[in-house]
N, C-alpha and C positions, 0 to 999 in steps of 0.2 A: 629446437631440435636437441634431442638427447644424444650425448656422446657416450660411447662405450669404449673403454680403453683396456686392452688385454695385455697380460704379461705372463712370463713363466715358461714359454716354449723353449725348446732347445734339443740338443742331441743327448740321447740316453741309451744305454745298453739294454738289450733284452733282459727282462726280469727286474729292471730298475723302476724307480718312482719319480714322479714329477707332479707339481701342483700348478695349475693355471689359475690366474686371477683375472677378474673383469670388474672394473669400477665404472659406475654409471654417474652421469652428471645430472641427476634428477632427484628432486626432493620427494617424488612419488615412488621411489624405488621399491618401497616395501609392498606396494600394491601390484607390482609386476610379477608375472611368471618369468623366471630367468633360466637360461640354459645354454647348452653348447651343441653345435653341430660340427661335423668333421667332413672334410672334402679331400679326396685323393684324385690325382690326375685321371681324367677320362671318366670319372664317376660323379654322380649327383651328390649333393650335400645331404648327409644323413644325420638324423638326430642321435646324439650320444647320451645326453641326460638333460633333464630340466627339473625345476622345482617351483611349485606354485607359491603364491604369496602366503599361503597357509603352512608352507613348509613340507608339503607332500612331494617326495622325489619320484622321478620316473627315469629308469635306466634302460638303455638298449640291451637286448639279450647278450650281445657280444662283449659287453663290459660289466655285466652283472657280477658282483663278487670281487671285482678288481678296482672299479672306479666308484667314488662317492661324490655327491654334490652337496655343497653347503652354502649358506649365505650369512652375511653379517649386515643386517639392515642399518646399523649405526654407521657403518662405513660405506654403505651403498655398493657392496662388493659381493660377488658370487665366486665361489671357488670350485674347481674340478680337481679332486685328488685322485691321482692315477698311480696304481701300483701294479707290479707284475706285468710290466708293459711288454707287448709283443710287436714284432715288425709290422704286423697288419694294423697296428694302432697309428702308424705313421700317417700324417696328413696335416692339413691346415685346419686348425680349430677356431671356429667362429663363435663368439659369445653373442647371445641375442636377449632382448628383453621385450616382452609382449605386455601391453597395457590392458587394463580391463575394458577400455573403450576401443580396442581393435587395432591399435598401431603396433608395429614391430620395428625395433631398432637393432642394428647390427654393429658389431665391432669390426675392426680391420683385419682380424685374423692373426693367429700366431702359429708358427710352424713347429710341429713336434716330429722328430725323426728318431725312430727306434732302430738302432743298428749297432752291430759289433764292429 
């Protein structure tokens, strides 16, 4: 079983920046598509960003130009760099990893609150 451990959430003011990290306990990390979903109360979990094993990023329209995703395969870690944060970015951010053979693993979630 692969463990995903997230960190970096917290309280930030509108317009601020925050970086989330997610480290996987898998030696096959470099083969995974890695990404982040966001969930707010009463809503479904929506994709924020992901990155393929080949490094191709995909970002939701709502965060395009403000968020970037990157990965460090040597550290089995994926990052979500968030800037110009808005109150609507508030939510629990879940890291996930999808293997080439169809399995998906999830982190425990980290809370991001954007508020003045």
